[in-house]
PyMOL Python script that loads the backbone (N, CA, C, O; Angstrom):
from pymol import cmd

cmd.read_pdbstr("""\
ATOM      1  N   UNK A   1     -27.831  54.633  -7.889  1.00  0.00           N
ATOM      2  CA  UNK A   1     -27.694  53.698  -6.787  1.00  0.00           C
ATOM      3  C   UNK A   1     -27.640  54.465  -5.474  1.00  0.00           C
ATOM      4  O   UNK A   1     -27.059  55.548  -5.401  1.00  0.00           O
ATOM      5  N   UNK A   2     -28.236  53.909  -4.458  1.00  0.00           N
ATOM      6  CA  UNK A   2     -28.156  54.464  -3.115  1.00  0.00           C
ATOM      7  C   UNK A   2     -27.295  53.505  -2.296  1.00  0.00           C
ATOM      8  O   UNK A   2     -27.786  52.475  -1.833  1.00  0.00           O
ATOM      9  N   UNK A   3     -26.013  53.836  -2.112  1.00  0.00           N
ATOM     10  CA  UNK A   3     -25.104  52.893  -1.447  1.00  0.00           C
ATOM     11  C   UNK A   3     -25.571  52.452  -0.069  1.00  0.00           C
ATOM     12  O   UNK A   3     -25.314  51.316   0.329  1.00  0.00           O
ATOM     13  N   UNK A   4     -26.252  53.321   0.667  1.00  0.00           N
ATOM     14  CA  UNK A   4     -26.697  52.925   1.999  1.00  0.00           C
ATOM     15  C   UNK A   4     -27.702  51.783   1.932  1.00  0.00           C
ATOM     16  O   UNK A   4     -27.860  51.046   2.905  1.00  0.00           O
ATOM     17  N   UNK A   5     -28.382  51.626   0.806  1.00  0.00           N
ATOM     18  CA  UNK A   5     -29.335  50.522   0.658  1.00  0.00           C
ATOM     19  C   UNK A   5     -28.618  49.178   0.772  1.00  0.00           C
ATOM     20  O   UNK A   5     -29.155  48.232   1.347  1.00  0.00           O
ATOM     21  N   UNK A   6     -27.430  49.098   0.234  1.00  0.00           N
ATOM     22  CA  UNK A   6     -26.682  47.844   0.302  1.00  0.00           C
ATOM     23  C   UNK A   6     -26.345  47.513   1.750  1.00  0.00           C
ATOM     24  O   UNK A   6     -26.516  46.377   2.191  1.00  0.00           O
ATOM     25  N   UNK A   7     -25.879  48.487   2.466  1.00  0.00           N
ATOM     26  CA  UNK A   7     -25.550  48.287   3.880  1.00  0.00           C
ATOM     27  C   UNK A   7     -26.807  47.994   4.689  1.00  0.00           C
ATOM     28  O   UNK A   7     -26.829  47.068   5.500  1.00  0.00           O
ATOM     29  N   UNK A   8     -27.848  48.782   4.468  1.00  0.00           N
ATOM     30  CA  UNK A   8     -29.087  48.602   5.210  1.00  0.00           C
ATOM     31  C   UNK A   8     -29.710  47.234   4.945  1.00  0.00           C
ATOM     32  O   UNK A   8     -30.225  46.599   5.865  1.00  0.00           O
ATOM     33  N   UNK A   9     -29.666  46.781   3.696  1.00  0.00           N
ATOM     34  CA  UNK A   9     -30.221  45.463   3.356  1.00  0.00           C
ATOM     35  C   UNK A   9     -29.428  44.359   4.042  1.00  0.00           C
ATOM     36  O   UNK A   9     -30.004  43.388   4.534  1.00  0.00           O
ATOM     37  N   UNK A  10     -28.109  44.506   4.077  1.00  0.00           N
ATOM     38  CA  UNK A  10     -27.269  43.509   4.751  1.00  0.00           C
ATOM     39  C   UNK A  10     -27.582  43.473   6.235  1.00  0.00           C
ATOM     40  O   UNK A  10     -27.730  42.397   6.814  1.00  0.00           O
ATOM     41  N   UNK A  11     -27.683  44.641   6.854  1.00  0.00           N
ATOM     42  CA  UNK A  11     -27.976  44.706   8.287  1.00  0.00           C
ATOM     43  C   UNK A  11     -29.364  44.154   8.594  1.00  0.00           C
ATOM     44  O   UNK A  11     -29.545  43.453   9.590  1.00  0.00           O
ATOM     45  N   UNK A  12     -30.343  44.466   7.748  1.00  0.00           N
ATOM     46  CA  UNK A  12     -31.707  43.959   7.960  1.00  0.00           C
ATOM     47  C   UNK A  12     -31.748  42.437   7.868  1.00  0.00           C
ATOM     48  O   UNK A  12     -32.564  41.789   8.524  1.00  0.00           O
ATOM     49  N   UNK A  13     -30.865  41.877   7.053  1.00  0.00           N
ATOM     50  CA  UNK A  13     -30.787  40.418   6.917  1.00  0.00           C
ATOM     51  C   UNK A  13     -29.950  39.790   8.032  1.00  0.00           C
ATOM     52  O   UNK A  13     -29.784  38.572   8.083  1.00  0.00           O
ATOM     53  N   UNK A  14     -29.426  40.631   8.922  1.00  0.00           N
ATOM     54  CA  UNK A  14     -28.599  40.181  10.056  1.00  0.00           C
ATOM     55  C   UNK A  14     -27.363  39.424   9.591  1.00  0.00           C
ATOM     56  O   UNK A  14     -27.014  38.376  10.135  1.00  0.00           O
ATOM     57  N   UNK A  15     -26.704  39.979   8.569  1.00  0.00           N
ATOM     58  CA  UNK A  15     -25.498  39.368   8.013  1.00  0.00           C
ATOM     59  C   UNK A  15     -24.318  40.294   8.284  1.00  0.00           C
ATOM     60  O   UNK A  15     -24.348  41.468   7.913  1.00  0.00           O
ATOM     61  N   UNK A  16     -23.294  39.775   8.922  1.00  0.00           N
ATOM     62  CA  UNK A  16     -22.088  40.544   9.220  1.00  0.00           C
ATOM     63  C   UNK A  16     -21.289  40.784   7.946  1.00  0.00           C
ATOM     64  O   UNK A  16     -21.385  40.019   6.986  1.00  0.00           O
ATOM     65  N   UNK A  17     -20.505  41.849   7.946  1.00  0.00           N
ATOM     66  CA  UNK A  17     -19.671  42.153   6.786  1.00  0.00           C
ATOM     67  C   UNK A  17     -18.757  40.990   6.424  1.00  0.00           C
ATOM     68  O   UNK A  17     -18.615  40.649   5.249  1.00  0.00           O
ATOM     69  N   UNK A  18     -18.138  40.382   7.427  1.00  0.00           N
ATOM     70  CA  UNK A  18     -17.208  39.274   7.152  1.00  0.00           C
ATOM     71  C   UNK A  18     -17.910  38.087   6.514  1.00  0.00           C
ATOM     72  O   UNK A  18     -17.320  37.384   5.694  1.00  0.00           O
ATOM     73  N   UNK A  19     -19.135  37.865   6.876  1.00  0.00           N
ATOM     74  CA  UNK A  19     -19.911  36.793   6.262  1.00  0.00           C
ATOM     75  C   UNK A  19     -20.319  37.163   4.850  1.00  0.00           C
ATOM     76  O   UNK A  19     -20.223  36.352   3.929  1.00  0.00           O
ATOM     77  N   UNK A  20     -20.779  38.408   4.685  1.00  0.00           N
ATOM     78  CA  UNK A  20     -21.278  38.854   3.382  1.00  0.00           C
ATOM     79  C   UNK A  20     -20.212  38.792   2.300  1.00  0.00           C
ATOM     80  O   UNK A  20     -20.464  38.255   1.221  1.00  0.00           O
ATOM     81  N   UNK A  21     -19.025  39.329   2.565  1.00  0.00           N
ATOM     82  CA  UNK A  21     -18.044  39.376   1.483  1.00  0.00           C
ATOM     83  C   UNK A  21     -17.636  37.980   1.045  1.00  0.00           C
ATOM     84  O   UNK A  21     -17.402  37.742  -0.140  1.00  0.00           O
ATOM     85  N   UNK A  22     -17.548  37.057   1.993  1.00  0.00           N
ATOM     86  CA  UNK A  22     -17.144  35.711   1.596  1.00  0.00           C
ATOM     87  C   UNK A  22     -18.264  34.995   0.842  1.00  0.00           C
ATOM     88  O   UNK A  22     -17.998  34.292  -0.133  1.00  0.00           O
ATOM     89  N   UNK A  23     -19.520  35.165   1.284  1.00  0.00           N
ATOM     90  CA  UNK A  23     -20.638  34.518   0.585  1.00  0.00           C
ATOM     91  C   UNK A  23     -20.889  35.123  -0.793  1.00  0.00           C
ATOM     92  O   UNK A  23     -21.416  34.456  -1.683  1.00  0.00           O
ATOM     93  N   UNK A  24     -20.512  36.377  -0.964  1.00  0.00           N
ATOM     94  CA  UNK A  24     -20.686  37.034  -2.261  1.00  0.00           C
ATOM     95  C   UNK A  24     -19.533  36.730  -3.220  1.00  0.00           C
ATOM     96  O   UNK A  24     -19.596  37.078  -4.399  1.00  0.00           O
ATOM     97  N   UNK A  25     -18.494  36.090  -2.721  1.00  0.00           N
ATOM     98  CA  UNK A  25     -17.357  35.744  -3.569  1.00  0.00           C
ATOM     99  C   UNK A  25     -16.416  36.909  -3.834  1.00  0.00           C
ATOM    100  O   UNK A  25     -15.695  36.921  -4.831  1.00  0.00           O
ATOM    101  N   UNK A  26     -16.426  37.896  -2.928  1.00  0.00           N
ATOM    102  CA  UNK A  26     -15.535  39.042  -3.083  1.00  0.00           C
ATOM    103  C   UNK A  26     -14.144  38.689  -2.563  1.00  0.00           C
ATOM    104  O   UNK A  26     -13.975  37.728  -1.813  1.00  0.00           O
ATOM    105  N   UNK A  27     -13.167  39.467  -2.965  1.00  0.00           N
ATOM    106  CA  UNK A  27     -11.783  39.219  -2.558  1.00  0.00           C
ATOM    107  C   UNK A  27     -11.533  39.534  -1.089  1.00  0.00           C
ATOM    108  O   UNK A  27     -10.665  38.935  -0.454  1.00  0.00           O
ATOM    109  N   UNK A  28     -12.302  40.482  -0.558  1.00  0.00           N
ATOM    110  CA  UNK A  28     -12.112  40.842   0.835  1.00  0.00           C
ATOM    111  C   UNK A  28     -13.120  41.871   1.294  1.00  0.00           C
ATOM    112  O   UNK A  28     -13.976  42.311   0.527  1.00  0.00           O
ATOM    113  N   UNK A  29     -13.009  42.244   2.537  1.00  0.00           N
ATOM    114  CA  UNK A  29     -13.903  43.200   3.155  1.00  0.00           C
ATOM    115  C   UNK A  29     -13.833  44.559   2.457  1.00  0.00           C
ATOM    116  O   UNK A  29     -14.834  45.271   2.373  1.00  0.00           O
ATOM    117  N   UNK A  30     -12.673  44.906   1.970  1.00  0.00           N
ATOM    118  CA  UNK A  30     -12.493  46.183   1.274  1.00  0.00           C
ATOM    119  C   UNK A  30     -13.449  46.309   0.091  1.00  0.00           C
ATOM    120  O   UNK A  30     -14.002  47.382  -0.149  1.00  0.00           O
ATOM    121  N   UNK A  31     -13.645  45.220  -0.645  1.00  0.00           N
ATOM    122  CA  UNK A  31     -14.547  45.243  -1.797  1.00  0.00           C
ATOM    123  C   UNK A  31     -15.987  45.508  -1.362  1.00  0.00           C
ATOM    124  O   UNK A  31     -16.682  46.309  -1.986  1.00  0.00           O
ATOM    125  N   UNK A  32     -16.436  44.849  -0.308  1.00  0.00           N
ATOM    126  CA  UNK A  32     -17.791  45.051   0.190  1.00  0.00           C
ATOM    127  C   UNK A  32     -17.975  46.488   0.659  1.00  0.00           C
ATOM    128  O   UNK A  32     -18.988  47.118   0.353  1.00  0.00           O
ATOM    129  N   UNK A  33     -17.021  46.998   1.385  1.00  0.00           N
ATOM    130  CA  UNK A  33     -17.100  48.379   1.871  1.00  0.00           C
ATOM    131  C   UNK A  33     -17.150  49.371   0.718  1.00  0.00           C
ATOM    132  O   UNK A  33     -17.865  50.371   0.794  1.00  0.00           O
ATOM    133  N   UNK A  34     -16.406  49.109  -0.339  1.00  0.00           N
ATOM    134  CA  UNK A  34     -16.420  50.003  -1.505  1.00  0.00           C
ATOM    135  C   UNK A  34     -17.825  50.069  -2.105  1.00  0.00           C
ATOM    136  O   UNK A  34     -18.269  51.139  -2.520  1.00  0.00           O
ATOM    137  N   UNK A  35     -18.516  48.950  -2.154  1.00  0.00           N
ATOM    138  CA  UNK A  35     -19.897  48.940  -2.642  1.00  0.00           C
ATOM    139  C   UNK A  35     -20.822  49.661  -1.674  1.00  0.00           C
ATOM    140  O   UNK A  35     -21.639  50.485  -2.085  1.00  0.00           O
ATOM    141  N   UNK A  36     -20.695  49.352  -0.397  1.00  0.00           N
ATOM    142  CA  UNK A  36     -21.597  49.919   0.592  1.00  0.00           C
ATOM    143  C   UNK A  36     -21.426  51.426   0.758  1.00  0.00           C
ATOM    144  O   UNK A  36     -22.376  52.109   1.138  1.00  0.00           O
ATOM    145  N   UNK A  37     -20.269  51.944   0.489  1.00  0.00           N
ATOM    146  CA  UNK A  37     -20.024  53.384   0.613  1.00  0.00           C
ATOM    147  C   UNK A  37     -20.101  54.110  -0.716  1.00  0.00           C
ATOM    148  O   UNK A  37     -19.884  55.321  -0.766  1.00  0.00           O
ATOM    149  N   UNK A  38     -20.408  53.394  -1.802  1.00  0.00           N
ATOM    150  CA  UNK A  38     -20.593  54.032  -3.098  1.00  0.00           C
ATOM    151  C   UNK A  38     -19.321  54.398  -3.825  1.00  0.00           C
ATOM    152  O   UNK A  38     -19.354  55.172  -4.782  1.00  0.00           O
ATOM    153  N   UNK A  39     -18.196  53.853  -3.385  1.00  0.00           N
ATOM    154  CA  UNK A  39     -16.925  54.112  -4.053  1.00  0.00           C
ATOM    155  C   UNK A  39     -16.872  53.359  -5.383  1.00  0.00           C
ATOM    156  O   UNK A  39     -16.319  53.848  -6.369  1.00  0.00           O
ATOM    157  N   UNK A  40     -17.456  52.167  -5.388  1.00  0.00           N
ATOM    158  CA  UNK A  40     -17.546  51.348  -6.600  1.00  0.00           C
ATOM    159  C   UNK A  40     -18.984  50.881  -6.763  1.00  0.00           C
ATOM    160  O   UNK A  40     -19.728  50.754  -5.791  1.00  0.00           O
ATOM    161  N   UNK A  41     -19.357  50.628  -8.010  1.00  0.00           N
ATOM    162  CA  UNK A  41     -20.700  50.134  -8.321  1.00  0.00           C
ATOM    163  C   UNK A  41     -20.632  48.636  -8.598  1.00  0.00           C
ATOM    164  O   UNK A  41     -19.784  48.188  -9.370  1.00  0.00           O
ATOM    165  N   UNK A  42     -21.518  47.858  -7.975  1.00  0.00           N
ATOM    166  CA  UNK A  42     -21.577  46.432  -8.287  1.00  0.00           C
ATOM    167  C   UNK A  42     -22.058  46.228  -9.723  1.00  0.00           C
ATOM    168  O   UNK A  42     -22.841  47.028 -10.236  1.00  0.00           O
ATOM    169  N   UNK A  43     -21.597  45.170 -10.365  1.00  0.00           N
ATOM    170  CA  UNK A  43     -22.139  44.843 -11.684  1.00  0.00           C
ATOM    171  C   UNK A  43     -23.452  44.083 -11.486  1.00  0.00           C
ATOM    172  O   UNK A  43     -23.834  43.778 -10.357  1.00  0.00           O
ATOM    173  N   UNK A  44     -24.129  43.784 -12.577  1.00  0.00           N
ATOM    174  CA  UNK A  44     -25.441  43.139 -12.483  1.00  0.00           C
ATOM    175  C   UNK A  44     -25.378  41.783 -11.783  1.00  0.00           C
ATOM    176  O   UNK A  44     -26.281  41.434 -11.022  1.00  0.00           O
ATOM    177  N   UNK A  45     -24.320  41.021 -12.037  1.00  0.00           N
ATOM    178  CA  UNK A  45     -24.176  39.718 -11.375  1.00  0.00           C
ATOM    179  C   UNK A  45     -24.043  39.875  -9.861  1.00  0.00           C
ATOM    180  O   UNK A  45     -24.612  39.093  -9.099  1.00  0.00           O
ATOM    181  N   UNK A  46     -23.294  40.881  -9.431  1.00  0.00           N
ATOM    182  CA  UNK A  46     -23.114  41.111  -7.994  1.00  0.00           C
ATOM    183  C   UNK A  46     -24.418  41.581  -7.361  1.00  0.00           C
ATOM    184  O   UNK A  46     -24.758  41.169  -6.252  1.00  0.00           O
ATOM    185  N   UNK A  47     -25.150  42.444  -8.066  1.00  0.00           N
ATOM    186  CA  UNK A  47     -26.459  42.854  -7.546  1.00  0.00           C
ATOM    187  C   UNK A  47     -27.360  41.637  -7.354  1.00  0.00           C
ATOM    188  O   UNK A  47     -28.086  41.554  -6.363  1.00  0.00           O
ATOM    189  N   UNK A  48     -27.319  40.704  -8.286  1.00  0.00           N
ATOM    190  CA  UNK A  48     -28.152  39.513  -8.185  1.00  0.00           C
ATOM    191  C   UNK A  48     -27.749  38.673  -6.970  1.00  0.00           C
ATOM    192  O   UNK A  48     -28.610  38.178  -6.242  1.00  0.00           O
ATOM    193  N   UNK A  49     -26.447  38.513  -6.753  1.00  0.00           N
ATOM    194  CA  UNK A  49     -25.967  37.767  -5.590  1.00  0.00           C
ATOM    195  C   UNK A  49     -26.395  38.446  -4.292  1.00  0.00           C
ATOM    196  O   UNK A  49     -26.825  37.783  -3.348  1.00  0.00           O
ATOM    197  N   UNK A  50     -26.273  39.770  -4.253  1.00  0.00           N
ATOM    198  CA  UNK A  50     -26.679  40.524  -3.066  1.00  0.00           C
ATOM    199  C   UNK A  50     -28.178  40.386  -2.831  1.00  0.00           C
ATOM    200  O   UNK A  50     -28.627  40.236  -1.695  1.00  0.00           O
ATOM    201  N   UNK A  51     -28.935  40.437  -3.899  1.00  0.00           N
ATOM    202  CA  UNK A  51     -30.382  40.291  -3.817  1.00  0.00           C
ATOM    203  C   UNK A  51     -30.760  38.960  -3.177  1.00  0.00           C
ATOM    204  O   UNK A  51     -31.609  38.910  -2.287  1.00  0.00           O
ATOM    205  N   UNK A  52     -30.142  37.912  -3.623  1.00  0.00           N
ATOM    206  CA  UNK A  52     -30.429  36.577  -3.095  1.00  0.00           C
ATOM    207  C   UNK A  52     -29.981  36.442  -1.640  1.00  0.00           C
ATOM    208  O   UNK A  52     -30.687  35.851  -0.824  1.00  0.00           O
ATOM    209  N   UNK A  53     -28.820  36.983  -1.321  1.00  0.00           N
ATOM    210  CA  UNK A  53     -28.289  36.861   0.036  1.00  0.00           C
ATOM    211  C   UNK A  53     -29.071  37.718   1.033  1.00  0.00           C
ATOM    212  O   UNK A  53     -29.336  37.283   2.153  1.00  0.00           O
ATOM    213  N   UNK A  54     -29.435  38.923   0.629  1.00  0.00           N
ATOM    214  CA  UNK A  54     -30.078  39.866   1.535  1.00  0.00           C
ATOM    215  C   UNK A  54     -31.606  39.776   1.528  1.00  0.00           C
ATOM    216  O   UNK A  54     -32.266  40.330   2.407  1.00  0.00           O
ATOM    217  N   UNK A  55     -32.164  39.084   0.542  1.00  0.00           N
ATOM    218  CA  UNK A  55     -33.617  38.957   0.474  1.00  0.00           C
ATOM    219  C   UNK A  55     -34.322  40.224   0.023  1.00  0.00           C
ATOM    220  O   UNK A  55     -35.467  40.467   0.405  1.00  0.00           O
ATOM    221  N   UNK A  56     -33.660  41.023  -0.773  1.00  0.00           N
ATOM    222  CA  UNK A  56     -34.238  42.257  -1.329  1.00  0.00           C
ATOM    223  C   UNK A  56     -34.120  42.202  -2.843  1.00  0.00           C
ATOM    224  O   UNK A  56     -33.235  41.530  -3.372  1.00  0.00           O
ATOM    225  N   UNK A  57     -35.002  42.899  -3.543  1.00  0.00           N
ATOM    226  CA  UNK A  57     -34.954  42.894  -5.002  1.00  0.00           C
ATOM    227  C   UNK A  57     -33.772  43.714  -5.510  1.00  0.00           C
ATOM    228  O   UNK A  57     -33.281  44.616  -4.830  1.00  0.00           O
ATOM    229  N   UNK A  58     -33.332  43.384  -6.705  1.00  0.00           N
ATOM    230  CA  UNK A  58     -32.251  44.145  -7.332  1.00  0.00           C
ATOM    231  C   UNK A  58     -32.687  45.599  -7.502  1.00  0.00           C
ATOM    232  O   UNK A  58     -31.902  46.516  -7.260  1.00  0.00           O
ATOM    233  N   UNK A  59     -33.926  45.807  -7.913  1.00  0.00           N
ATOM    234  CA  UNK A  59     -34.420  47.177  -8.092  1.00  0.00           C
ATOM    235  C   UNK A  59     -34.359  47.960  -6.781  1.00  0.00           C
ATOM    236  O   UNK A  59     -34.005  49.138  -6.770  1.00  0.00           O
ATOM    237  N   UNK A  60     -34.703  47.303  -5.686  1.00  0.00           N
ATOM    238  CA  UNK A  60     -34.604  47.974  -4.387  1.00  0.00           C
ATOM    239  C   UNK A  60     -33.147  48.331  -4.081  1.00  0.00           C
ATOM    240  O   UNK A  60     -32.844  49.457  -3.687  1.00  0.00           O
ATOM    241  N   UNK A  61     -32.255  47.364  -4.266  1.00  0.00           N
ATOM    242  CA  UNK A  61     -30.844  47.626  -3.958  1.00  0.00           C
ATOM    243  C   UNK A  61     -30.260  48.741  -4.812  1.00  0.00           C
ATOM    244  O   UNK A  61     -29.391  49.486  -4.358  1.00  0.00           O
ATOM    245  N   UNK A  62     -30.733  48.854  -6.041  1.00  0.00           N
ATOM    246  CA  UNK A  62     -30.262  49.918  -6.932  1.00  0.00           C
ATOM    247  C   UNK A  62     -30.916  51.260  -6.636  1.00  0.00           C
ATOM    248  O   UNK A  62     -30.505  52.284  -7.183  1.00  0.00           O
ATOM    249  N   UNK A  63     -31.937  51.265  -5.767  1.00  0.00           N
ATOM    250  CA  UNK A  63     -32.621  52.512  -5.449  1.00  0.00           C
ATOM    251  C   UNK A  63     -33.731  52.849  -6.404  1.00  0.00           C
ATOM    252  O   UNK A  63     -34.203  53.986  -6.430  1.00  0.00           O
ATOM    253  N   UNK A  64     -34.163  51.878  -7.196  1.00  0.00           N
ATOM    254  CA  UNK A  64     -35.220  52.122  -8.156  1.00  0.00           C
ATOM    255  C   UNK A  64     -36.604  51.941  -7.554  1.00  0.00           C
ATOM    256  O   UNK A  64     -37.596  52.355  -8.153  1.00  0.00           O
ATOM    257  N   UNK A  65     -36.685  51.329  -6.378  1.00  0.00           N
ATOM    258  CA  UNK A  65     -37.936  51.142  -5.650  1.00  0.00           C
ATOM    259  C   UNK A  65     -37.768  51.657  -4.236  1.00  0.00           C
ATOM    260  O   UNK A  65     -36.685  51.557  -3.660  1.00  0.00           O
ATOM    261  N   UNK A  66     -38.823  52.201  -3.677  1.00  0.00           N
ATOM    262  CA  UNK A  66     -38.758  52.703  -2.309  1.00  0.00           C
ATOM    263  C   UNK A  66     -38.978  51.612  -1.272  1.00  0.00           C
ATOM    264  O   UNK A  66     -38.562  51.756  -0.123  1.00  0.00           O
ATOM    265  N   UNK A  67     -39.626  50.527  -1.666  1.00  0.00           N
ATOM    266  CA  UNK A  67     -39.949  49.470  -0.701  1.00  0.00           C
ATOM    267  C   UNK A  67     -39.188  48.215  -1.034  1.00  0.00           C
ATOM    268  O   UNK A  67     -39.322  47.208  -0.339  1.00  0.00           O
TER     269      UNK A  67
END
""", "prot")
cmd.dss("prot")
cmd.show_as("cartoon", "prot")
cmd.util.cbc("prot")
cmd.orient("prot")
């Protein structure tokens, strides 16, 4: 996983951190930051939610695709 991809995808979608964590169903901003900084890995369900919210493929978010 490339943690910066999660942050970059969120920013490209013009979604603020406070909006993202609540729409993703996370407990708080700390959880989103842990994913974005690579401290924790999202599970497959969370990757799917991020994919839908950010408009990027799961493979892209995981770093498996360059585009």
